[in-house]
C-alpha positions as CSV (number, residue, x, y, z in Angstrom):
1,M,13.0,-12.2,7.0
2,K,12.7,-15.1,4.6
3,Y,9.2,-15.9,6.0
4,Q,8.1,-12.2,5.5
5,V,9.4,-12.1,1.9
6,S,7.6,-15.3,1.1
7,L,4.4,-13.8,2.4
8,I,4.9,-10.6,0.4
9,T,5.7,-12.5,-2.9
10,A,2.7,-14.8,-2.3
11,Q,0.5,-11.7,-1.6
12,K,-0.9,-13.2,1.6
13,I,-3.0,-11.5,4.3
14,V,-1.8,-12.4,7.8
15,Y,-2.1,-10.9,11.2
16,V,1.2,-9.1,10.9
17,G,0.7,-7.6,7.6
18,N,-1.3,-7.4,4.4
19,F,0.8,-8.1,1.4
20,Q,-1.3,-7.5,-1.8
21,H,0.1,-5.9,-4.9
22,G,-1.0,-5.0,-8.4
23,E,-4.1,-3.0,-7.6
24,T,-4.8,0.6,-6.5
25,Y,-6.2,1.2,-3.1
26,L,-8.0,4.1,-1.4
27,S,-8.1,4.7,2.3
28,P,-10.3,6.8,4.6
29,S,-7.2,7.1,6.8
30,Y,-4.6,9.8,6.2
31,F,-2.2,7.9,8.5
32,T,-2.4,4.8,6.3
33,V,-2.0,6.8,3.1
34,S,0.9,8.8,4.4
35,N,2.6,5.7,5.8
36,Y,2.4,3.8,2.5
37,S,3.4,6.9,0.5
38,T,6.6,7.4,2.4
39,N,7.8,3.8,1.8
40,K,11.6,4.1,1.0
41,Y,11.3,2.9,-2.6
42,G,7.6,3.6,-3.2
43,S,6.7,-0.1,-3.2
44,E,6.5,-2.5,-0.3
45,I,7.8,-5.5,-2.3
46,I,10.8,-3.5,-3.7
47,S,11.6,-2.1,-0.3
48,E,11.6,-5.6,1.2
49,T,13.7,-6.9,-1.6
50,F,16.4,-4.3,-0.9
51,N,16.1,-5.0,2.8
52,V,17.1,-8.6,2.0
53,I,20.0,-7.5,-0.2
54,S,21.2,-5.2,2.7
55,L,20.9,-8.1,5.1
56,L,22.9,-10.3,2.7
57,Q,25.6,-7.6,2.4
58,K,25.8,-7.4,6.2
59,C,26.4,-11.2,6.2
60,D,29.2,-10.6,3.6
61,I,27.3,-12.5,0.9
62,K,28.2,-10.9,-2.3
63,L,25.2,-11.4,-4.6
64,Q,24.5,-7.8,-5.5
65,N,26.8,-7.7,-8.6
66,E,25.1,-10.8,-10.0
67,W,21.7,-9.5,-9.2
68,S,22.4,-6.0,-10.4
69,N,23.3,-7.3,-13.8
70,E,20.3,-9.6,-14.1
71,Y,17.8,-7.0,-12.7
72,S,19.5,-3.8,-13.9
73,A,16.2,-2.0,-14.5
74,L,15.2,-2.5,-10.9
75,F,18.5,-1.3,-9.6
76,D,18.4,1.8,-11.9
77,F,14.8,2.5,-10.8
78,V,15.7,2.7,-7.1
79,K,18.5,5.1,-7.8
80,N,16.1,7.8,-9.0
81,P,14.8,10.2,-6.4
82,S,11.1,10.2,-5.7
83,E,8.6,12.0,-3.6
84,P,5.2,10.8,-2.4
85,V,2.0,12.2,-3.8
86,I,-1.3,12.0,-1.9
87,Y,-4.6,12.8,-3.6
88,K,-7.7,13.6,-1.7
89,I,-11.0,12.5,-3.2
90,K,-14.3,13.7,-1.8
91,D,-17.7,12.1,-2.4
92,L,-16.4,9.4,-4.7
93,P,-19.4,7.4,-6.2
94,F,-19.3,3.8,-5.1
95,E,-19.2,2.6,-8.7
96,Y,-15.4,3.4,-8.7
97,L,-14.8,0.9,-5.9
98,S,-14.8,-2.9,-6.3
99,K,-14.5,-4.2,-2.8
100,G,-12.7,-3.9,0.5
101,E,-9.0,-4.4,0.5
102,S,-9.1,-7.8,2.1
103,G,-12.1,-8.9,-0.1
104,E,-14.9,-7.6,2.1
105,E,-18.2,-6.7,0.6
106,L,-18.1,-3.1,-0.5
107,Y,-21.2,-1.9,1.3
108,Q,-20.3,-3.8,4.5
109,Q,-17.0,-2.0,4.7
110,I,-18.5,1.4,3.8
111,N,-20.9,0.9,6.7
112,E,-18.0,0.1,9.0
113,V,-16.3,3.4,8.0
114,N,-19.6,5.3,8.5
115,L,-20.1,3.7,11.9
116,A,-16.6,4.8,13.0
117,I,-17.2,8.3,11.8
118,T,-20.6,8.4,13.6
119,K,-19.3,6.9,16.8
120,Y,-16.0,8.9,17.1
121,G,-16.6,12.0,15.0
122,Y,-14.5,13.6,12.3
123,G,-10.9,13.9,13.4
124,K,-11.2,11.1,15.9
125,Y,-12.3,8.2,13.8
126,E,-8.9,7.8,12.1
127,P,-7.4,5.0,14.3
128,H,-10.5,2.9,13.8
129,V,-10.4,2.9,10.0
130,Q,-6.7,2.4,9.3
131,Q,-7.2,-1.1,7.9
132,L,-10.5,-0.3,6.1
133,N,-9.1,0.4,2.7
134,F,-10.9,-0.1,-0.7
135,R,-9.8,-1.5,-4.0
136,V,-10.4,0.8,-6.9
137,G,-12.5,-0.9,-9.5
138,K,-12.1,1.4,-12.5
139,P,-10.1,4.6,-13.3
140,I,-11.2,7.7,-11.4
141,P,-11.6,10.8,-13.5
142,W,-9.4,13.8,-12.7
143,K,-12.4,16.0,-12.1
144,L,-13.2,13.9,-8.9
145,I,-9.7,14.4,-7.5
146,I,-9.5,17.4,-5.1
147,E,-5.8,17.6,-4.3
């Protein structure tokens, strides 16, 4: 767990996960989007933090009171109920994307997605594009968002 938390806080990309934060991402994969949107606290790093707190509690290490005082805003935040929201965007101009999630060149990754769609067809390409996500480069106007 300590190793995983250190990877998350350092925002590292490793074979077991991709821990990058602070940006907005788009995905051609509904599975990827729905998986991230149902994260317990809406954030990977917040969820992992509370997993560590839970682990400490199971080991009878009583740090929660000390931490809850110091990080009261975080503890208050996770008490609020939330629900996922998924937006569908169709025909987004490339100018709104900056690069692939892991730093790949934008057009190279777009080509990979198109190849998967061509090879497997709509409805069947999904498993082949789950890790081909894109970083948003600038705000997307509401008129381009479908759902």
